C-alpha positions as CSV (number, residue, x, y, z in Angstrom):
1,X,10.9,-14.1,1.1
2,X,8.2,-10.8,1.3
3,X,9.8,-7.3,1.1
4,X,8.9,-5.5,4.0
5,X,5.4,-3.5,3.3
6,X,6.9,0.7,3.0
7,X,4.5,2.5,6.0
8,X,2.7,4.6,2.6
9,X,1.1,1.2,1.8
10,X,0.4,0.6,5.9
11,X,-0.9,3.8,5.7
12,X,-3.0,3.4,2.6
13,X,-4.9,0.0,3.9
14,X,-5.3,1.8,7.2
15,X,-7.8,4.8,5.6
16,X,-9.4,2.5,3.6
17,X,-10.1,0.4,6.1
18,X,-11.0,3.1,8.2
19,X,-13.2,4.8,5.5
20,X,-15.4,0.6,5.1
21,X,-18.6,1.2,7.5
22,X,-19.0,-0.5,10.8
23,X,-20.5,-4.1,8.9
24,X,-17.6,-4.5,6.6
25,X,-15.8,-3.7,9.7
26,X,-15.9,-6.7,11.8
27,X,-14.1,-8.3,8.4
28,X,-11.2,-6.6,9.1
29,X,-8.6,-8.4,8.7
30,X,-9.6,-10.2,6.0
31,X,-10.4,-7.3,4.0
32,X,-7.2,-5.8,5.6
33,X,-5.0,-8.6,4.4
34,X,-6.6,-8.9,0.6
35,X,-6.3,-4.8,0.5
36,X,-2.5,-5.6,0.7
37,X,-1.9,-8.2,-1.3
38,X,-4.3,-6.5,-3.7
39,X,-1.6,-3.2,-3.3
40,X,1.3,-5.3,-3.4
41,X,0.5,-6.9,-6.9
42,X,-1.2,-3.6,-8.7
43,X,2.9,-1.9,-6.8
44,X,4.2,-5.2,-9.0
45,X,2.9,-4.7,-12.2
46,X,4.3,-0.5,-12.5
47,X,8.4,-1.5,-12.6
48,X,9.1,0.7,-9.8
49,X,12.8,0.5,-8.7
50,X,13.0,0.6,-5.2
51,X,14.5,3.2,-3.2
52,X,18.1,1.6,-3.2
53,X,18.0,1.3,-6.4
54,X,16.8,5.7,-7.4
55,X,19.5,6.4,-5.0
56,X,22.2,4.0,-6.4
57,X,21.5,5.3,-10.4
58,X,20.8,9.7,-8.2
59,X,24.7,9.4,-7.4
60,X,25.6,7.8,-10.5
61,X,23.8,10.6,-12.6
62,X,26.0,13.1,-10.4
63,X,29.8,11.2,-10.8
64,X,28.9,11.8,-14.7
65,X,27.4,15.5,-15.2
66,X,30.3,16.4,-12.3
67,X,32.6,14.8,-15.1
68,X,30.7,15.6,-18.2
69,X,31.6,19.8,-16.3
70,X,35.0,18.9,-16.5
71,X,35.8,17.2,-19.6
72,X,33.7,20.7,-21.3
73,X,36.3,22.8,-19.6
74,X,39.0,20.3,-20.6
75,X,37.4,20.8,-24.7
76,X,36.8,25.0,-23.8
77,X,40.3,25.2,-22.8
78,X,42.3,23.0,-25.9
79,X,39.8,25.0,-28.1
80,X,41.0,28.4,-26.9
81,X,44.7,27.4,-27.3
82,X,44.1,25.5,-31.0
83,X,41.9,28.9,-31.8
84,X,45.3,31.8,-32.3
85,X,47.5,28.4,-34.0
86,X,44.2,28.6,-36.7
87,X,45.3,32.7,-38.1
């Protein structure tokens, strides 16, 4: 099952097709099909993540950052409690 083609890829292929000389535009369907395949293959080799995966990782990072800030505040409060006892 093929993944849906991102709209930007379609736009890129369309702009390339429209820039072709008139004689090659007669082969538009074949050229468009080959460009899609070549671009998909090139993007697959780049080891990119999907938008959904990116959003999930961004949410995880946000929760981790909030937890870290909370823990930093707790450590600071504990250090303040212990500081007067050291003297």
